[in-house]
C-alpha positions as CSV (number, residue, x, y, z in Angstrom):
1,M,-89.0,168.1,-70.7
2,L,-91.2,169.3,-67.8
3,L,-89.9,172.8,-68.1
4,A,-90.6,172.9,-71.9
5,L,-94.2,171.9,-71.3
6,L,-94.8,174.5,-68.6
7,L,-93.4,177.2,-70.9
8,A,-95.5,176.0,-73.9
9,C,-98.8,176.1,-72.0
10,P,-99.1,179.9,-71.4
11,T,-98.3,180.6,-75.0
12,Q,-101.1,178.5,-76.2
13,V,-103.6,179.9,-73.8
14,I,-102.9,183.6,-74.7
15,G,-104.0,183.1,-78.4
16,G,-107.6,183.2,-79.7
17,D,-110.3,180.8,-78.8
18,D,-109.8,178.6,-81.8
19,D,-106.0,178.4,-81.2
20,T,-106.5,177.7,-77.6
21,D,-108.8,174.8,-78.2
22,K,-106.5,173.5,-80.9
23,G,-103.4,174.0,-78.7
24,I,-105.0,172.1,-75.8
25,D,-106.1,169.2,-78.0
26,D,-102.6,169.0,-79.5
27,A,-101.0,169.1,-76.1
28,D,-103.3,166.4,-74.8
29,A,-102.5,164.2,-77.8
30,D,-98.8,164.7,-77.3
31,T,-99.0,164.1,-73.6
32,D,-101.0,160.9,-74.0
33,T,-98.7,159.6,-76.7
34,D,-95.5,160.3,-74.7
35,S,-97.1,158.9,-71.5
36,D,-98.1,155.6,-73.2
37,S,-94.8,155.3,-74.9
38,D,-92.8,155.9,-71.7
39,S,-95.1,153.6,-69.7
40,D,-94.7,150.7,-72.2
41,A,-91.0,151.2,-72.3
42,D,-90.6,151.2,-68.5
43,S,-92.9,148.2,-68.2
44,D,-90.9,146.2,-70.7
45,T,-87.6,147.2,-69.1
46,D,-88.7,146.3,-65.6
47,S,-89.9,143.0,-66.8
48,D,-86.6,142.1,-68.4
49,A,-84.7,143.2,-65.3
50,D,-86.9,141.0,-63.1
51,A,-86.3,138.0,-65.4
52,D,-82.6,138.5,-65.1
53,G,-82.9,138.8,-61.4
54,D,-84.6,135.4,-61.2
55,A,-81.9,133.8,-63.3
56,D,-79.2,135.1,-60.9
57,A,-81.1,133.8,-57.9
58,D,-81.3,130.3,-59.5
59,A,-77.5,130.4,-60.1
60,D,-76.8,131.4,-56.5
61,A,-79.0,128.6,-55.3
62,D,-77.1,126.0,-57.4
63,A,-73.8,127.3,-56.0
64,D,-75.0,127.0,-52.5
65,A,-76.1,123.4,-53.1
66,D,-72.7,122.5,-54.4
67,A,-70.9,124.1,-51.5
68,D,-73.0,122.2,-49.0
69,G,-72.0,118.9,-50.5
70,D,-74.1,116.6,-52.6
71,P,-74.8,112.9,-51.7
72,V,-72.0,110.6,-52.6
73,V,-72.3,107.3,-54.3
74,D,-71.9,104.9,-51.4
75,S,-70.2,102.2,-53.4
76,T,-67.4,104.5,-54.5
77,L,-66.4,105.1,-50.9
78,I,-65.7,101.4,-50.1
79,G,-61.9,100.8,-49.8
80,R,-61.0,104.5,-49.3
81,V,-58.7,105.3,-46.4
82,Y,-58.9,108.7,-44.6
83,Q,-56.3,110.2,-42.3
84,I,-57.7,111.7,-39.1
85,S,-55.1,113.8,-37.3
86,L,-56.1,114.9,-33.8
87,A,-52.9,117.0,-33.6
88,N,-54.3,119.2,-36.3
89,A,-57.9,119.3,-34.9
90,T,-59.2,121.7,-32.3
91,I,-59.6,119.9,-28.9
92,E,-62.3,121.7,-27.0
93,E,-62.5,119.3,-24.2
94,P,-61.0,118.7,-21.6
95,A,-61.4,122.4,-21.1
96,G,-58.1,124.2,-20.7
97,V,-55.9,121.1,-21.3
98,G,-57.3,119.8,-24.6
99,S,-54.4,121.1,-26.6
100,L,-51.9,119.7,-24.1
101,L,-53.5,116.3,-24.4
102,G,-53.5,116.5,-28.2
103,G,-49.8,117.2,-28.2
104,Y,-49.2,113.8,-26.6
105,I,-51.0,112.0,-29.4
106,E,-48.3,111.4,-32.1
107,Q,-50.1,108.8,-34.3
108,D,-53.0,109.5,-36.6
109,L,-56.2,107.5,-36.8
110,L,-56.6,105.9,-40.2
111,V,-60.1,104.8,-41.2
112,E,-61.1,102.7,-44.2
113,V,-64.7,102.5,-45.4
114,T,-65.5,98.7,-45.3
115,A,-69.2,99.0,-46.1
116,A,-71.7,101.7,-47.2
117,D,-75.3,101.7,-48.4
118,A,-78.3,104.0,-48.3
119,T,-78.6,103.8,-44.5
120,T,-75.4,102.5,-42.9
121,I,-71.7,102.9,-43.1
122,S,-68.8,101.0,-41.4
123,F,-65.1,101.6,-41.0
124,L,-61.9,99.7,-40.1
125,G,-59.8,101.8,-37.8
126,A,-56.0,101.6,-37.5
127,L,-53.1,103.8,-36.3
128,S,-50.4,105.4,-38.4
129,D,-46.8,104.3,-38.0
130,A,-45.0,107.1,-36.2
131,D,-41.6,105.8,-37.3
132,A,-42.4,105.5,-41.0
133,R,-41.0,108.2,-43.3
134,T,-44.2,108.2,-45.4
135,L,-47.7,107.6,-44.1
136,A,-48.3,103.9,-43.3
137,Q,-50.3,101.7,-41.0
138,D,-48.7,100.6,-37.7
139,T,-49.0,96.8,-38.1
140,C,-48.1,96.3,-34.5
141,V,-51.4,97.7,-33.2
142,P,-54.6,95.8,-33.5
143,T,-57.3,97.3,-35.8
144,V,-60.8,98.1,-34.6
145,D,-64.1,97.6,-36.2
146,I,-66.1,100.8,-36.3
147,S,-69.5,99.5,-37.6
148,G,-73.2,100.3,-37.4
149,G,-72.8,103.9,-38.5
150,D,-75.8,106.0,-39.6
151,F,-75.6,107.1,-43.3
152,T,-79.2,108.1,-43.9
153,N,-78.2,111.8,-44.2
154,N,-75.6,111.1,-46.9
155,P,-73.1,112.8,-47.3
156,E,-73.1,113.2,-43.5
157,F,-72.3,110.1,-41.3
158,D,-72.3,109.2,-37.7
159,V,-70.4,106.1,-36.4
160,G,-69.8,104.7,-32.9
161,P,-69.6,104.3,-30.0
162,T,-66.4,102.4,-30.0
163,D,-63.2,102.5,-28.0
164,L,-60.1,104.0,-29.7
165,A,-56.7,103.5,-28.1
166,F,-53.8,105.9,-28.8
167,P,-50.2,105.4,-27.6
168,V,-49.1,108.3,-25.4
169,S,-45.4,108.3,-24.3
170,D,-45.1,105.0,-22.4
171,A,-48.8,104.5,-21.9
172,S,-51.9,103.9,-24.0
173,V,-54.9,106.3,-23.7
174,T,-58.3,105.1,-24.8
175,I,-61.1,107.4,-25.9
176,E,-64.0,105.3,-24.6
177,G,-67.3,105.3,-26.3
178,A,-65.9,107.4,-29.1
179,V,-68.5,108.8,-31.6
180,I,-67.2,110.2,-34.9
181,T,-69.3,112.4,-37.2
182,G,-68.4,114.1,-40.4
183,T,-69.4,115.0,-44.0
184,F,-68.0,113.7,-47.2
185,V,-67.1,116.6,-49.6
186,D,-65.5,116.9,-53.0
187,G,-67.2,113.7,-54.2
188,G,-65.8,111.8,-51.2
189,D,-62.2,113.0,-51.5
190,T,-62.3,114.5,-48.0
191,I,-64.1,114.1,-44.7
192,S,-64.9,117.7,-43.5
193,D,-66.3,119.2,-40.3
194,G,-65.4,116.1,-38.4
195,V,-66.1,115.8,-34.7
196,M,-64.9,113.1,-32.3
197,E,-66.4,112.8,-28.8
198,G,-65.9,110.3,-25.9
199,L,-64.3,109.9,-22.5
200,V,-60.6,109.7,-21.5
201,D,-59.7,107.8,-18.4
202,V,-57.0,109.8,-16.6
203,R,-55.7,106.6,-14.9
204,D,-54.2,105.8,-18.3
205,L,-52.1,108.9,-18.1
206,E,-50.5,108.3,-14.8
207,G,-47.3,106.8,-16.3
208,A,-47.1,109.4,-19.1
209,V,-47.4,112.5,-16.9
210,G,-45.8,111.2,-13.7
211,M,-48.9,111.9,-11.5
212,G,-51.6,109.9,-9.9
213,A,-55.2,110.0,-11.1
214,D,-56.4,112.1,-8.2
215,Q,-53.6,114.6,-8.8
216,I,-54.5,114.8,-12.5
217,C,-58.1,115.4,-11.7
218,S,-57.1,118.1,-9.2
219,L,-54.8,119.7,-11.8
220,V,-57.4,119.8,-14.6
221,G,-59.9,121.2,-12.1
222,S,-57.8,124.4,-11.9
223,F,-58.3,124.8,-15.7
224,G,-62.0,124.5,-15.5
225,A,-62.4,120.8,-16.4
226,S,-63.6,118.2,-13.9
227,C,-63.4,114.4,-13.7
228,E,-66.7,112.5,-14.1
229,P,-67.7,108.9,-13.7
230,C,-66.1,106.4,-16.0
231,P,-68.0,103.3,-17.3
232,D,-66.8,101.5,-14.2
233,G,-68.4,104.2,-12.0
234,E,-65.1,105.7,-10.7
235,E,-64.8,109.5,-11.2
236,Y,-61.6,109.5,-13.2
237,C,-62.8,110.3,-16.7
238,L,-62.7,113.5,-18.6
239,G,-65.0,114.5,-21.4
240,F,-63.2,114.5,-24.8
241,R,-64.3,116.5,-27.8
242,A,-62.2,117.3,-30.9
243,V,-63.7,119.5,-33.7
244,D,-62.6,120.9,-37.0
245,I,-61.3,117.5,-38.2
246,E,-60.4,117.5,-41.9
247,A,-59.5,114.0,-43.1
248,P,-58.1,113.6,-46.7
249,W,-58.5,110.4,-48.7
250,I,-55.1,108.7,-49.0
251,D,-55.6,107.0,-52.3
252,D,-52.4,104.9,-52.3
253,L,-53.0,103.3,-48.9
254,D,-54.9,100.1,-48.0
255,L,-55.4,98.9,-44.4
256,V,-54.7,95.4,-43.2
257,E,-57.0,93.9,-40.5
258,I,-54.9,92.9,-37.5
259,I,-56.5,90.9,-34.8
260,E,-53.4,89.5,-33.1
261,V,-50.2,91.4,-33.1
262,S,-47.1,89.6,-34.4
263,E,-44.6,88.2,-32.0
264,S,-41.9,90.2,-33.8
265,C,-43.5,93.5,-32.7
266,P,-41.9,95.3,-29.7
């Protein structure tokens, strides 16, 4: 188009005065018409494109909101049991020996939502039965009340501190002052991004690993961890931190509160 206009202009100028004026007027008229037409067309096209772009942006925003997890209806959570497997989590602390410690824990923590409202949430904690063929509660281990949790950031929660005891070989290891955080996703079907933190008293491990507490502290020191004061002031505790906890809802399981263990239990 530009080349055609350049070739047309010299032809119109070489003619007589009347033709020249007429040619210039005609050229101006054509140019103005084409310019206005193109301008309007481009303007309308750009406007439509921007409108589409806004619609796409809104769709992306909705997708992100769903992915992050919407608040759950607290009443629907009550009675649901979730399976927390430390063996499948990433144990970051104690540094260097976390995975070794996780390998000793053979039973999962089962938590049932016992209460939930706009600000608080509580659980009943129990251990799974290591000898059962299907997932079941170990009724020979007392349950623990995990109450007073913060639920103001629904679907995120924060519960604890509480003491959680896990059988390890011939001993029982307690995660003291354990705090559990996580996020309910998929409408409450799963607890995702779970974290459990607390302290582990290495004196509980003496029988399981065949070493004294001082030897255990010395050993973990070679891996970069160090023993720190326990609640009783003795420096025999290790910081414990498990992350990447994914706990599914076990919809066919109900927990039974156990305060005193039956005499029939081993």
